[in-house]
BAFINU-888681 format. One record per residue (C-alpha): residue number from 0; residue in three letters; x, y, z. Coordinates in Angstrom, 2 decimals. Example, Ala and Ser with C-alpha at 12.3 -4.5 7.8 and 13.67 -1.06 7.14 Angstrom:
<sites>
<site><num>0</num><residuo>ALA</residuo><u>12.30</u><v>-4.50</v><w>7.80</w></site>
<site><num>1</num><residuo>SER</residuo><u>13.67</u><v>-1.06</v><w>7.14</w></site>
</sites>
This chain:
<sites>
<site><num>0</num><residuo>GLU</residuo><u>111.13</u><v>128.55</v><w>41.38</w></site>
<site><num>1</num><residuo>SER</residuo><u>110.12</u><v>124.92</v><w>41.67</w></site>
<site><num>2</num><residuo>VAL</residuo><u>108.79</u><v>123.34</v><w>44.88</w></site>
<site><num>3</num><residuo>VAL</residuo><u>107.89</u><v>119.76</v><w>45.72</w></site>
<site><num>4</num><residuo>PHE</residuo><u>105.68</u><v>119.24</v><w>48.77</w></site>
<site><num>5</num><residuo>VAL</residuo><u>106.16</u><v>115.81</v><w>50.36</w></site>
<site><num>6</num><residuo>ILE</residuo><u>103.15</u><v>114.85</v><w>52.49</w></site>
<site><num>7</num><residuo>ASP</residuo><u>102.91</u><v>112.02</v><w>55.01</w></site>
<site><num>8</num><residuo>GLN</residuo><u>99.68</u><v>110.11</v><w>54.44</w></site>
<site><num>9</num><residuo>SER</residuo><u>100.44</u><v>107.16</v><w>56.72</w></site>
<site><num>10</num><residuo>GLY</residuo><u>98.17</u><v>105.69</v><w>59.35</w></site>
<site><num>11</num><residuo>SER</residuo><u>100.13</u><v>107.34</v><w>62.16</w></site>
<site><num>12</num><residuo>ILE</residuo><u>99.27</u><v>110.78</v><w>60.81</w></site>
<site><num>13</num><residuo>GLY</residuo><u>95.61</u><v>109.89</v><w>60.24</w></site>
<site><num>14</num><residuo>ALA</residuo><u>94.43</u><v>109.75</v><w>63.82</w></site>
<site><num>15</num><residuo>VAL</residuo><u>94.86</u><v>111.81</v><w>66.95</w></site>
<site><num>16</num><residuo>CYS</residuo><u>92.76</u><v>111.63</v><w>70.08</w></site>
<site><num>17</num><residuo>GLY</residuo><u>90.26</u><v>109.38</v><w>68.32</w></site>
<site><num>18</num><residuo>ALA</residuo><u>89.57</u><v>111.91</v><w>65.55</w></site>
<site><num>19</num><residuo>PHE</residuo><u>90.22</u><v>110.63</v><w>62.03</w></site>
<site><num>20</num><residuo>PHE</residuo><u>90.70</u><v>112.68</v><w>58.91</w></site>
<site><num>21</num><residuo>ASP</residuo><u>87.46</u><v>113.43</v><w>57.09</w></site>
<site><num>22</num><residuo>ALA</residuo><u>88.03</u><v>114.29</v><w>53.41</w></site>
<site><num>23</num><residuo>SER</residuo><u>84.84</u><v>116.35</v><w>53.36</w></site>
<site><num>24</num><residuo>ASP</residuo><u>86.27</u><v>118.44</v><w>56.23</w></site>
<site><num>25</num><residuo>PRO</residuo><u>89.95</u><v>119.32</v><w>55.74</w></site>
<site><num>26</num><residuo>ALA</residuo><u>89.79</u><v>121.13</v><w>59.08</w></site>
<site><num>27</num><residuo>SER</residuo><u>89.29</u><v>117.78</v><w>60.83</w></site>
<site><num>28</num><residuo>GLY</residuo><u>91.27</u><v>117.21</v><w>64.00</w></site>
<site><num>29</num><residuo>SER</residuo><u>93.77</u><v>114.73</v><w>62.56</w></site>
<site><num>30</num><residuo>LYS</residuo><u>97.44</u><v>115.39</v><w>61.93</w></site>
<site><num>31</num><residuo>PHE</residuo><u>96.70</u><v>114.75</v><w>58.24</w></site>
<site><num>32</num><residuo>GLY</residuo><u>94.14</u><v>117.57</v><w>58.31</w></site>
<site><num>33</num><residuo>THR</residuo><u>96.81</u><v>119.83</v><w>59.83</w></site>
<site><num>34</num><residuo>ALA</residuo><u>99.31</u><v>118.82</v><w>57.13</w></site>
<site><num>35</num><residuo>LEU</residuo><u>96.79</u><v>119.58</v><w>54.37</w></site>
<site><num>36</num><residuo>ARG</residuo><u>95.93</u><v>122.98</v><w>55.84</w></site>
<site><num>37</num><residuo>GLU</residuo><u>99.64</u><v>123.84</v><w>56.02</w></site>
<site><num>38</num><residuo>LEU</residuo><u>100.22</u><v>122.66</v><w>52.45</w></site>
<site><num>39</num><residuo>LEU</residuo><u>97.24</u><v>124.48</v><w>50.98</w></site>
<site><num>40</num><residuo>GLY</residuo><u>98.11</u><v>127.67</v><w>52.86</w></site>
<site><num>41</num><residuo>ALA</residuo><u>101.65</u><v>127.54</v><w>51.45</w></site>
<site><num>42</num><residuo>VAL</residuo><u>100.42</u><v>126.87</v><w>47.91</w></site>
<site><num>43</num><residuo>ASP</residuo><u>97.94</u><v>129.76</v><w>48.15</w></site>
<site><num>44</num><residuo>ALA</residuo><u>100.79</u><v>132.08</v><w>49.21</w></site>
<site><num>45</num><residuo>LEU</residuo><u>102.99</u><v>131.18</v><w>46.22</w></site>
<site><num>46</num><residuo>ASP</residuo><u>103.02</u><v>133.25</v><w>43.03</w></site>
<site><num>47</num><residuo>ASP</residuo><u>101.40</u><v>131.86</v><w>39.89</w></site>
<site><num>48</num><residuo>ASP</residuo><u>104.77</u><v>131.45</v><w>38.15</w></site>
<site><num>49</num><residuo>VAL</residuo><u>106.02</u><v>128.89</v><w>40.71</w></site>
<site><num>50</num><residuo>GLU</residuo><u>106.07</u><v>125.25</v><w>39.59</w></site>
<site><num>51</num><residuo>VAL</residuo><u>104.67</u><v>122.81</v><w>42.16</w></site>
<site><num>52</num><residuo>ASN</residuo><u>104.19</u><v>119.11</v><w>42.64</w></site>
<site><num>53</num><residuo>VAL</residuo><u>102.97</u><v>117.06</v><w>45.59</w></site>
<site><num>54</num><residuo>ILE</residuo><u>104.27</u><v>113.65</v><w>46.61</w></site>
<site><num>55</num><residuo>LEU</residuo><u>102.12</u><v>111.65</v><w>49.01</w></site>
<site><num>56</num><residuo>PHE</residuo><u>103.61</u><v>108.78</v><w>50.92</w></site>
<site><num>57</num><residuo>GLU</residuo><u>102.51</u><v>105.93</v><w>53.12</w></site>
<site><num>58</num><residuo>THR</residuo><u>103.63</u><v>102.36</v><w>52.40</w></site>
<site><num>59</num><residuo>GLY</residuo><u>103.78</u><v>103.46</v><w>48.76</w></site>
<site><num>60</num><residuo>VAL</residuo><u>104.82</u><v>106.75</v><w>47.20</w></site>
<site><num>61</num><residuo>ARG</residuo><u>102.91</u><v>108.60</v><w>44.47</w></site>
<site><num>62</num><residuo>SER</residuo><u>102.99</u><v>111.99</v><w>42.82</w></site>
<site><num>63</num><residuo>TRP</residuo><u>100.09</u><v>114.29</v><w>42.06</w></site>
<site><num>64</num><residuo>ARG</residuo><u>101.62</u><v>115.07</v><w>38.64</w></site>
<site><num>65</num><residuo>ARG</residuo><u>104.44</u><v>113.50</v><w>36.60</w></site>
<site><num>66</num><residuo>SER</residuo><u>106.42</u><v>116.74</v><w>36.87</w></site>
<site><num>67</num><residuo>PRO</residuo><u>105.88</u><v>120.09</v><w>38.59</w></site>
<site><num>68</num><residuo>GLU</residuo><u>103.12</u><v>122.29</v><w>37.15</w></site>
<site><num>69</num><residuo>ARG</residuo><u>103.00</u><v>126.06</v><w>37.02</w></site>
<site><num>70</num><residuo>LEU</residuo><u>100.54</u><v>127.39</v><w>39.60</w></site>
<site><num>71</num><residuo>SER</residuo><u>97.34</u><v>129.02</v><w>38.44</w></site>
<site><num>72</num><residuo>GLU</residuo><u>93.78</u><v>129.21</v><w>39.69</w></site>
<site><num>73</num><residuo>SER</residuo><u>92.95</u><v>125.99</v><w>37.84</w></site>
<site><num>74</num><residuo>THR</residuo><u>95.97</u><v>124.04</v><w>39.16</w></site>
<site><num>75</num><residuo>ARG</residuo><u>95.20</u><v>125.16</v><w>42.72</w></site>
<site><num>76</num><residuo>LYS</residuo><u>91.61</u><v>123.99</v><w>42.28</w></site>
<site><num>77</num><residuo>ALA</residuo><u>92.75</u><v>120.63</v><w>40.82</w></site>
<site><num>78</num><residuo>LEU</residuo><u>95.20</u><v>120.15</v><w>43.71</w></site>
<site><num>79</num><residuo>ARG</residuo><u>92.50</u><v>120.87</v><w>46.30</w></site>
<site><num>80</num><residuo>ALA</residuo><u>90.17</u><v>118.36</v><w>44.63</w></site>
<site><num>81</num><residuo>TYR</residuo><u>92.91</u><v>115.72</v><w>44.52</w></site>
<site><num>82</num><residuo>LEU</residuo><u>93.89</u><v>116.20</v><w>48.16</w></site>
<site><num>83</num><residuo>GLY</residuo><u>90.25</u><v>116.17</v><w>49.25</w></site>
<site><num>84</num><residuo>LYS</residuo><u>89.98</u><v>112.57</v><w>48.02</w></site>
<site><num>85</num><residuo>GLN</residuo><u>92.97</u><v>111.27</v><w>49.97</w></site>
<site><num>86</num><residuo>GLN</residuo><u>92.72</u><v>109.14</v><w>53.10</w></site>
<site><num>87</num><residuo>PRO</residuo><u>95.54</u><v>108.23</v><w>55.47</w></site>
<site><num>88</num><residuo>GLY</residuo><u>96.63</u><v>104.63</v><w>55.97</w></site>
<site><num>89</num><residuo>GLY</residuo><u>99.62</u><v>102.34</v><w>55.72</w></site>
<site><num>90</num><residuo>ALA</residuo><u>103.19</u><v>102.57</v><w>56.94</w></site>
<site><num>91</num><residuo>THR</residuo><u>105.54</u><v>105.60</v><w>56.79</w></site>
<site><num>92</num><residuo>ASN</residuo><u>107.84</u><v>105.40</v><w>53.76</w></site>
<site><num>93</num><residuo>LEU</residuo><u>109.69</u><v>108.65</v><w>54.40</w></site>
<site><num>94</num><residuo>TYR</residuo><u>112.99</u><v>107.83</v><w>52.68</w></site>
<site><num>95</num><residuo>ASP</residuo><u>111.53</u><v>106.72</v><w>49.34</w></site>
<site><num>96</num><residuo>ALA</residuo><u>109.37</u><v>109.86</v><w>49.21</w></site>
<site><num>97</num><residuo>LEU</residuo><u>112.37</u><v>112.12</v><w>49.82</w></site>
<site><num>98</num><residuo>GLU</residuo><u>114.39</u><v>110.22</v><w>47.23</w></site>
<site><num>99</num><residuo>ARG</residuo><u>111.64</u><v>110.77</v><w>44.63</w></site>
<site><num>100</num><residuo>ALA</residuo><u>111.44</u><v>114.47</v><w>45.47</w></site>
<site><num>101</num><residuo>LEU</residuo><u>115.20</u><v>114.93</v><w>45.19</w></site>
<site><num>102</num><residuo>ARG</residuo><u>115.25</u><v>113.14</v><w>41.83</w></site>
<site><num>103</num><residuo>THR</residuo><u>112.81</u><v>115.71</v><w>40.39</w></site>
<site><num>104</num><residuo>PRO</residuo><u>114.76</u><v>117.64</v><w>37.71</w></site>
<site><num>105</num><residuo>ASP</residuo><u>115.39</u><v>121.34</v><w>38.36</w></site>
<site><num>106</num><residuo>ILE</residuo><u>113.77</u><v>121.28</v><w>41.81</w></site>
<site><num>107</num><residuo>GLU</residuo><u>114.94</u><v>124.04</v><w>44.15</w></site>
<site><num>108</num><residuo>THR</residuo><u>112.91</u><v>123.43</v><w>47.31</w></site>
<site><num>109</num><residuo>VAL</residuo><u>111.34</u><v>120.48</v><w>49.11</w></site>
<site><num>110</num><residuo>VAL</residuo><u>108.80</u><v>121.01</v><w>51.87</w></site>
<site><num>111</num><residuo>LEU</residuo><u>108.29</u><v>117.87</v><w>53.96</w></site>
<site><num>112</num><residuo>LEU</residuo><u>105.20</u><v>117.60</v><w>56.18</w></site>
<site><num>113</num><residuo>SER</residuo><u>105.29</u><v>114.56</v><w>58.44</w></site>
<site><num>114</num><residuo>ASP</residuo><u>105.11</u><v>113.29</v><w>61.99</w></site>
<site><num>115</num><residuo>GLY</residuo><u>108.68</u><v>112.12</v><w>61.40</w></site>
<site><num>116</num><residuo>MET</residuo><u>108.26</u><v>108.46</v><w>62.34</w></site>
<site><num>117</num><residuo>PRO</residuo><u>109.58</u><v>106.32</v><w>59.44</w></site>
<site><num>118</num><residuo>SER</residuo><u>108.48</u><v>102.70</v><w>59.60</w></site>
<site><num>119</num><residuo>HIS</residuo><u>108.81</u><v>101.29</v><w>56.06</w></site>
<site><num>120</num><residuo>ALA</residuo><u>111.37</u><v>101.72</v><w>53.28</w></site>
<site><num>121</num><residuo>ARG</residuo><u>114.83</u><v>100.62</v><w>52.32</w></site>
<site><num>122</num><residuo>LEU</residuo><u>116.00</u><v>102.96</v><w>55.08</w></site>
<site><num>123</num><residuo>VAL</residuo><u>114.11</u><v>103.60</v><w>58.33</w></site>
<site><num>124</num><residuo>ALA</residuo><u>116.85</u><v>104.40</v><w>60.85</w></site>
<site><num>125</num><residuo>PRO</residuo><u>117.08</u><v>108.21</v><w>61.21</w></site>
<site><num>126</num><residuo>ASP</residuo><u>120.90</u><v>108.33</v><w>60.91</w></site>
<site><num>127</num><residuo>GLU</residuo><u>120.79</u><v>106.24</v><w>57.72</w></site>
<site><num>128</num><residuo>ILE</residuo><u>118.07</u><v>108.43</v><w>56.22</w></site>
<site><num>129</num><residuo>LEU</residuo><u>120.02</u><v>111.61</v><w>57.05</w></site>
<site><num>130</num><residuo>ALA</residuo><u>123.27</u><v>110.26</v><w>55.59</w></site>
<site><num>131</num><residuo>ALA</residuo><u>121.59</u><v>109.08</v><w>52.38</w></site>
<site><num>132</num><residuo>VAL</residuo><u>119.61</u><v>112.30</v><w>51.84</w></site>
<site><num>133</num><residuo>ASN</residuo><u>122.65</u><v>114.46</v><w>52.57</w></site>
<site><num>134</num><residuo>ALA</residuo><u>124.76</u><v>112.44</v><w>50.11</w></site>
<site><num>135</num><residuo>MET</residuo><u>122.04</u><v>112.61</v><w>47.44</w></site>
<site><num>136</num><residuo>ASN</residuo><u>121.64</u><v>116.36</v><w>47.93</w></site>
<site><num>137</num><residuo>ALA</residuo><u>125.31</u><v>117.33</v><w>48.38</w></site>
<site><num>138</num><residuo>ARG</residuo><u>125.83</u><v>118.54</v><w>44.80</w></site>
<site><num>139</num><residuo>ARG</residuo><u>122.27</u><v>119.65</v><w>44.07</w></site>
<site><num>140</num><residuo>GLY</residuo><u>121.81</u><v>121.93</v><w>47.08</w></site>
<site><num>141</num><residuo>VAL</residuo><u>118.03</u><v>121.56</v><w>47.24</w></site>
<site><num>142</num><residuo>VAL</residuo><u>116.68</u><v>123.36</v><w>50.30</w></site>
<site><num>143</num><residuo>ILE</residuo><u>114.61</u><v>121.04</v><w>52.49</w></site>
<site><num>144</num><residuo>HIS</residuo><u>112.11</u><v>122.65</v><w>54.86</w></site>
<site><num>145</num><residuo>CYS</residuo><u>110.39</u><v>120.41</v><w>57.40</w></site>
<site><num>146</num><residuo>VAL</residuo><u>107.05</u><v>120.81</v><w>59.14</w></site>
<site><num>147</num><residuo>SER</residuo><u>106.72</u><v>118.37</v><w>62.02</w></site>
<site><num>148</num><residuo>ILE</residuo><u>103.04</u><v>117.58</v><w>62.53</w></site>
<site><num>149</num><residuo>GLY</residuo><u>101.84</u><v>116.71</v><w>66.03</w></site>
<site><num>150</num><residuo>GLY</residuo><u>105.05</u><v>117.25</v><w>67.98</w></site>
<site><num>151</num><residuo>ALA</residuo><u>108.80</u><v>117.66</v><w>67.73</w></site>
<site><num>152</num><residuo>SER</residuo><u>110.86</u><v>115.37</v><w>65.50</w></site>
<site><num>153</num><residuo>PRO</residuo><u>114.65</u><v>115.22</v><w>65.94</w></site>
<site><num>154</num><residuo>LEU</residuo><u>114.89</u><v>113.58</v><w>62.49</w></site>
<site><num>155</num><residuo>LEU</residuo><u>113.02</u><v>116.39</v><w>60.73</w></site>
<site><num>156</num><residuo>ARG</residuo><u>114.90</u><v>119.06</v><w>62.71</w></site>
<site><num>157</num><residuo>ARG</residuo><u>118.28</u><v>117.62</v><w>61.57</w></site>
<site><num>158</num><residuo>LEU</residuo><u>117.05</u><v>117.08</v><w>58.00</w></site>
<site><num>159</num><residuo>ALA</residuo><u>116.14</u><v>120.77</v><w>57.71</w></site>
<site><num>160</num><residuo>ALA</residuo><u>119.34</u><v>121.97</v><w>59.42</w></site>
<site><num>161</num><residuo>ASP</residuo><u>121.56</u><v>119.80</v><w>57.22</w></site>
<site><num>162</num><residuo>ASN</residuo><u>119.87</u><v>121.06</v><w>54.04</w></site>
<site><num>163</num><residuo>ASP</residuo><u>119.65</u><v>124.83</v><w>54.68</w></site>
<site><num>164</num><residuo>GLY</residuo><u>115.93</u><v>124.62</v><w>55.47</w></site>
<site><num>165</num><residuo>GLU</residuo><u>113.67</u><v>125.79</v><w>58.24</w></site>
<site><num>166</num><residuo>TYR</residuo><u>112.03</u><v>123.52</v><w>60.80</w></site>
<site><num>167</num><residuo>VAL</residuo><u>108.67</u><v>124.21</v><w>62.43</w></site>
<site><num>168</num><residuo>THR</residuo><u>106.26</u><v>122.19</v><w>64.54</w></site>
<site><num>169</num><residuo>ARG</residuo><u>102.49</u><v>122.29</v><w>64.06</w></site>
</sites>
C-alpha cells in the first residue's frame, strides 16, 4: 500500500485561541499541533511495508521525500524530526497540494488534514476544487480520506464522500 498524507501548514491552522504551534511541543494547542498528532498516530499504526510520503502546504507546496518511502523505525524517526522543524504560516493552497498528491505514481490513498479553508491557488472555490479533483481522480480511483481540523468543513466532507474516503473532525 502507498499513502500520501497532505498536511495544511497555513497561518489559519497555526493559531487557535491565542495559542501558536510550538515545534518543541507537538502537543501544543494549535490546529497544526492537532494535525501533526493525527498524522503521527496514523503513521505509527501503519505496517512497515507501507510506503508513505508527506506533502505540506501553505502558499507553497513541498514534499518530505521525492517519492513515497517504505516505513521503518528510521523513516518514522526522520519524519518526526522533519515535522518537528515545521512552522505554520502563509495562505492555504489546498488544490495544488491535492494535485501533487494525486500525481504521485502508484498512490492508493491520500489522507488530507486541513481546516478546509482554501485561500490561494489556481482554484479556491470549493465547487471548482471538487470538480477538478474528481476529474483528476476519476480513472485512478485513489481513496481520499479527510480530517477536518478545528471544526466541520463541507468541502472536506464532500471531497471524502466523492472519493470513497472517510471524513472525521478533530
